[in-house]
LUMVEX-941661 format. One record per residue (C-alpha): residue in one letter; x, y, z. Coordinates in Angstrom, 1 decimal. Example, Ala and Ser with C-alpha at 12.3 -4.5 7.8 and 13.67 -1.06 7.14 Angstrom:
PT   residu        u        v        w
PT        A     12.3     -4.5      7.8
PT        S     13.7     -1.1      7.1
//
This chain:
PT   residu        u        v        w
PT        M     -3.8      3.7    -16.4
PT        L     -6.0      4.5    -13.4
PT        M     -9.2      4.3    -15.4
PT        T     -8.1      1.0    -16.8
PT        A     -7.4     -0.3    -13.3
PT        V    -10.8      0.9    -12.0
PT        A    -12.6     -0.7    -15.0
PT        I    -10.9     -4.0    -14.6
PT        T    -11.5     -4.0    -10.9
PT        A    -15.2     -3.2    -11.4
PT        L    -15.5     -6.0    -13.9
PT        A    -13.6     -8.5    -11.7
PT        T    -15.6     -7.7     -8.6
PT        G    -18.9     -7.5    -10.5
PT        C    -18.5    -11.1    -11.9
PT        Q    -19.8    -13.8     -9.7
PT        K    -19.5    -17.5    -10.0
PT        S    -22.7    -19.2    -11.1
PT        N    -23.5    -22.8    -10.4
PT        V    -23.8    -24.1    -13.9
PT        T    -24.5    -27.9    -13.9
PT        D    -25.1    -28.6    -17.5
PT        Q    -22.8    -30.7    -19.7
PT        N    -21.0    -27.5    -21.1
PT        A    -19.7    -26.5    -17.8
PT        V    -16.0    -25.7    -17.5
PT        P    -14.1    -28.4    -15.6
PT        A    -13.3    -27.6    -11.9
PT        D     -9.5    -27.5    -12.5
PT        T     -9.8    -25.0    -15.3
PT        N    -12.3    -22.9    -13.2
PT        S     -9.8    -22.9    -10.4
PT        A     -7.0    -21.8    -12.6
PT        A     -9.1    -19.0    -14.0
PT        S    -10.1    -18.0    -10.5
PT        S     -6.5    -18.0     -9.4
PT        A     -5.5    -15.9    -12.4
PT        L     -8.3    -13.5    -11.6
PT        Q     -7.2    -13.2     -8.0
PT        D     -3.6    -12.5     -9.1
PT        A     -4.8     -9.8    -11.5
PT        K     -6.9     -8.2     -8.8
PT        A     -3.9     -8.3     -6.4
PT        G     -1.7     -6.7     -9.1
PT        M     -4.3     -4.0     -9.7
PT        T     -4.5     -3.3     -6.0
PT        N     -0.8     -3.0     -5.8
PT        A     -0.7     -0.7     -8.9
PT        W     -3.5      1.4     -7.4
PT        Q     -1.6      1.7     -4.0
PT        A      1.7      2.7     -5.9
PT        T     -0.2      5.3     -7.9
PT        K     -2.0      6.7     -4.9
PT        E      1.3      6.9     -2.9
PT        A      3.1      8.6     -5.8
PT        T      0.2     11.1     -6.3
PT        T      0.1     11.8     -2.5
PT        N      3.9     12.4     -2.5
PT        A      3.7     14.7     -5.6
PT        M      0.9     16.7     -4.0
PT        E      2.9     17.0     -0.8
PT        D      5.9     18.3     -2.8
PT        V      3.6     20.9     -4.5
PT        K      2.1     21.9     -1.1
PT        N      5.6     22.3      0.4
PT        A      6.7     24.4     -2.6
PT        F      3.7     26.7     -2.3
PT        Q      4.2     26.9      1.5
PT        S      7.9     27.8      1.0
PT        A      6.8     30.6     -1.4
PT        K      4.4     32.0      1.1
PT        D      6.9     31.7      4.0
PT        Y      9.5     33.9      2.2
PT        T      8.0     37.1      1.2
PT        Y     10.3     40.0      0.2
PT        D     10.5     41.2      3.8
PT        K     12.1     37.9      4.7
PT        K     14.7     38.1      1.9
PT        D     17.6     37.9      4.4
PT        A     16.2     34.8      6.0
PT        F     15.7     33.2      2.6
PT        T     19.2     33.9      1.5
PT        A     20.6     32.6      4.7
PT        K     18.7     29.4      4.3
PT        A     19.6     29.2      0.6
PT        S     23.3     29.5      1.6
PT        A     23.0     26.8      4.1
PT        D     21.3     24.6      1.5
PT        L     24.2     25.2     -0.9
PT        D     26.7     24.3      1.8
PT        S     24.8     21.0      2.4
PT        L     24.8     20.4     -1.4
PT        D     28.5     21.1     -1.5
PT        Q     29.1     18.5      1.2
PT        K     27.1     15.9     -0.7
PT        I     29.0     16.5     -3.9
PT        K     32.3     16.2     -2.0
PT        E     31.2     12.9     -0.4
PT        L     30.1     11.7     -3.8
PT        S     33.5     12.6     -5.3
PT        D     35.3     10.8     -2.4
PT        K     33.2      7.7     -2.9
PT        A     33.7      7.7     -6.6
PT        A     37.5      7.9     -6.1
PT        T     37.3      4.4     -4.7
PT        A     35.5      2.9     -7.7
PT        S     36.9      1.0    -10.6
PT        D     38.4      3.1    -13.4
PT        S     35.4      2.8    -15.7
PT        V     33.0      3.7    -13.1
PT        K     35.3      6.5    -11.9
PT        A     35.4      8.0    -15.3
PT        D     31.6      8.0    -15.7
PT        A     31.2      9.4    -12.1
PT        Q     33.6     12.3    -12.8
PT        T     31.3     13.3    -15.7
PT        K     28.3     13.2    -13.4
PT        I     30.1     15.1    -10.7
PT        Q     31.2     17.8    -13.1
PT        E     27.6     18.3    -14.2
PT        L     26.6     18.6    -10.5
PT        R     29.4     21.2    -10.0
PT        D     28.2     23.2    -13.1
PT        K     24.6     23.2    -11.6
PT        R     26.0     24.2     -8.3
PT        D     28.0     27.1    -10.0
PT        A     24.8     28.3    -11.7
PT        L     23.0     28.3     -8.3
PT        N     25.6     30.9     -7.1
PT        T     24.5     33.2     -9.9
PT        K     20.9     32.6     -9.0
PT        L     21.6     33.3     -5.3
PT        D     23.3     36.5     -6.3
PT        A     20.2     37.5     -8.2
PT        V     18.1     36.7     -5.1
PT        K     20.4     38.8     -2.9
PT        N     20.2     41.8     -5.4
PT        S     16.5     41.4     -6.1
PT        T     14.0     44.2     -5.7
PT        E     10.4     43.7     -4.4
PT        A      9.3     43.8     -8.1
PT        N     11.4     40.8     -9.1
PT        W     11.6     39.0     -5.8
PT        Q      9.2     36.2     -6.7
PT        D     10.9     35.5    -10.0
PT        T     14.4     35.4     -8.7
PT        K     13.3     33.4     -5.6
PT        T     11.4     30.8     -7.7
PT        S     14.3     30.6    -10.2
PT        F     16.7     29.7     -7.3
PT        E     14.3     27.2     -5.8
PT        Q     13.8     25.4     -9.1
PT        G     17.5     25.3     -9.8
PT        Y     18.2     24.0     -6.3
PT        E     15.6     21.3     -6.5
PT        D     17.0     20.3     -9.9
PT        A     20.6     20.1     -8.5
PT        K     19.4     18.2     -5.4
PT        A     17.5     15.7     -7.6
PT        S     20.6     15.3     -9.9
PT        C     22.8     14.7     -6.8
PT        K     20.4     12.0     -5.5
PT        S     20.4     10.4     -9.0
PT        A     24.2     10.4     -9.1
PT        W     24.4      8.8     -5.7
PT        D     21.8      6.1     -6.7
PT        W     23.8      5.5     -9.9
PT        L     27.1      5.2     -8.0
PT        K     25.6      2.8     -5.3
PT        E     24.3      0.6     -8.1
PT        K     27.6      0.5     -9.9
PT        M     29.6     -0.2     -6.8
PT        S     27.3     -3.0     -5.5
//
């Protein structure tokens, strides 16, 4: 997609109007419509490029933060990591409770679908308890694996919670 956008942009900016005055020249109103369409296409490509650039920057920032987190919590900081992980789980519990409370005020059909989503979140949350126990009981040899497993599970649960909130907001609006 990026290569296509770059190629079209290069083509569009490389083309220049020529002053053709022969009898086969395109009428001015057609030329104006084509120029307008070209400008619209260029604007669309610019917007697409900006969106791609922003998404890439955000993704790279997430990766950078994940690597920084991994470096911040070496085995000797296991207690600090488990304390932060417990606080993160408490926050996730609160968001799930708020989601459940909000879903309770929805229509019956939305409420039923919301309950399914909330149960999936609770299942993911329960799995995080197991992963946190593994982190707490980890040795230096398996520290990185257990810590990474917890972090990935937490990020998945957090994304699922956000998705459920977005879904509920859409359904209730």
